[in-house]
C-alpha positions as CSV (number, residue, x, y, z in Angstrom):
1,X,0.0,0.0,0.0
2,X,2.8,2.4,0.8
3,X,4.2,2.2,-2.7
4,X,0.8,3.0,-4.2
5,X,0.3,6.0,-1.9
6,X,3.7,7.4,-2.7
7,X,3.3,6.8,-6.5
8,X,-0.1,8.6,-6.4
9,X,1.6,11.6,-4.8
10,X,4.4,11.6,-7.3
11,X,2.0,12.0,-10.2
12,X,-0.1,14.7,-8.5
13,X,-3.1,12.6,-7.3
14,X,-4.9,13.2,-4.0
15,X,-5.6,9.6,-2.9
16,X,-8.1,8.2,-0.5
17,X,-6.4,5.6,1.6
18,X,-8.7,2.9,3.1
19,X,-7.7,1.1,6.2
20,X,-9.7,-1.4,8.3
21,X,-9.8,-4.7,10.1
22,X,-11.4,-8.1,9.5
23,X,-14.2,-9.5,11.7
24,X,-11.7,-11.9,13.3
25,X,-9.4,-9.1,14.3
26,X,-12.3,-7.0,15.7
27,X,-13.7,-9.9,17.7
28,X,-10.2,-10.7,18.9
29,X,-10.0,-7.3,20.5
30,X,-7.0,-6.1,18.3
31,X,-8.8,-3.8,15.9
32,X,-7.2,-0.5,17.0
33,X,-3.7,-1.9,17.1
34,X,-4.2,-3.5,13.7
35,X,-5.6,-0.4,12.1
36,X,-2.9,1.9,13.6
37,X,-0.2,-0.5,12.4
38,X,-1.7,-0.4,8.9
39,X,-1.8,3.4,9.1
40,X,1.8,3.8,10.1
41,X,3.0,1.3,7.4
42,X,1.0,3.0,4.7
43,X,2.4,6.5,5.7
44,X,6.0,5.4,5.7
45,X,8.0,8.1,3.8
46,X,4.9,10.3,3.4
47,X,6.1,13.9,4.2
48,X,4.2,16.8,5.8
49,X,3.3,18.3,2.4
50,X,1.9,15.1,0.9
51,X,-0.1,14.1,4.0
52,X,-2.1,17.3,3.5
53,X,-3.4,15.9,0.2
54,X,-4.4,12.6,1.6
55,X,-7.9,11.5,2.8
56,X,-8.0,8.5,5.1
57,X,-11.1,6.3,5.2
58,X,-11.7,3.9,8.1
59,X,-13.5,1.1,6.4
60,X,-13.8,-2.0,8.5
61,X,-13.6,-5.0,6.1
62,X,-16.4,-6.8,8.0
63,X,-18.8,-3.9,7.2
64,X,-18.3,-3.6,3.4
65,X,-21.4,-4.6,1.6
66,X,-22.6,-6.8,4.5
67,X,-25.3,-4.5,5.9
68,X,-23.4,-4.5,9.2
69,X,-21.7,-1.4,10.3
70,X,-19.7,-0.1,13.3
71,X,-21.7,1.8,15.8
72,X,-21.2,5.6,15.4
73,X,-19.3,5.5,18.7
74,X,-17.0,2.6,17.6
75,X,-16.4,4.3,14.2
76,X,-15.6,7.6,16.0
77,X,-13.3,5.9,18.4
78,X,-11.3,4.4,15.6
79,X,-11.2,7.7,13.7
80,X,-10.1,9.4,16.9
81,X,-7.3,6.8,17.3
82,X,-6.2,7.5,13.7
83,X,-6.2,11.2,14.3
84,X,-4.2,10.8,17.4
85,X,-1.5,8.9,15.6
86,X,-1.5,11.4,12.8
87,X,-0.9,14.1,15.5
88,X,2.1,12.1,16.9
89,X,3.5,11.7,13.4
90,X,2.8,15.0,11.8
91,X,1.7,17.5,14.5
92,X,-1.5,18.9,15.8
93,X,-2.3,21.2,12.9
94,X,-2.1,18.5,10.3
95,X,-4.1,16.1,12.5
96,X,-6.9,18.7,12.8
97,X,-6.9,19.5,9.0
98,X,-6.7,15.9,7.7
99,X,-10.0,14.4,6.5
100,X,-10.9,11.1,8.1
101,X,-14.0,9.4,6.6
102,X,-16.0,6.4,7.7
103,X,-17.1,3.8,5.2
104,X,-18.9,0.6,5.8
105,X,-22.6,0.2,5.1
106,X,-23.3,3.9,5.3
107,X,-27.0,4.4,4.7
108,X,-29.7,6.9,5.2
109,X,-30.6,5.3,8.6
110,X,-27.2,5.9,10.1
111,X,-25.7,8.9,8.3
112,X,-26.9,11.5,10.7
113,X,-25.5,9.7,13.8
114,X,-22.2,9.1,12.0
115,X,-21.8,12.7,10.9
116,X,-22.5,14.0,14.4
117,X,-19.4,12.3,15.7
118,X,-16.5,14.7,16.3
119,X,-13.7,12.8,14.6
120,X,-15.7,11.6,11.5
121,X,-15.3,14.2,8.8
122,X,-17.4,12.5,6.1
123,X,-18.5,9.2,4.6
124,X,-17.2,6.9,2.0
125,X,-20.4,5.7,0.5
126,X,-20.5,2.4,-1.4
127,X,-23.6,0.5,-2.4
128,X,-26.0,3.1,-1.2
129,X,-24.6,5.5,-3.9
130,X,-26.1,3.2,-6.5
131,X,-29.6,3.8,-5.2
132,X,-30.7,7.3,-6.1
133,X,-33.1,7.8,-3.3
134,X,-30.7,6.4,-0.7
135,X,-27.8,8.5,-2.0
136,X,-29.9,11.7,-2.0
137,X,-31.0,11.0,1.6
138,X,-27.3,10.5,2.6
139,X,-26.0,13.7,0.9
140,X,-29.0,15.7,2.2
141,X,-29.0,14.3,5.7
């Protein structure tokens, strides 16, 4: 993943980097450690200027297209942990400016709660974007 991120920056793209854990890892109680390790590995050699062009999406694998999703609190806690590690790596200002999204069965019934969380800056919408009424409800929440 690190090579892809750095290659994207080299050609002027502003990538969205998705990180997340499997159900086994979540149920084993190691989700935060796993996701933070993913984050650090992916950001290896990414400098302060490039990080400003990156969007990070926390997208738990177990929630992709399954209809299951993290609770707003769980999603926010993970996004907060990501933001905290960004602060350690790049400083407070960058950690506050960086966009951190949640993706994983985002739908009209949960968008409002997710967007009301302090460390979730937006949503990475998958299947619901294919249904006009659902997508409109999400973007107009």
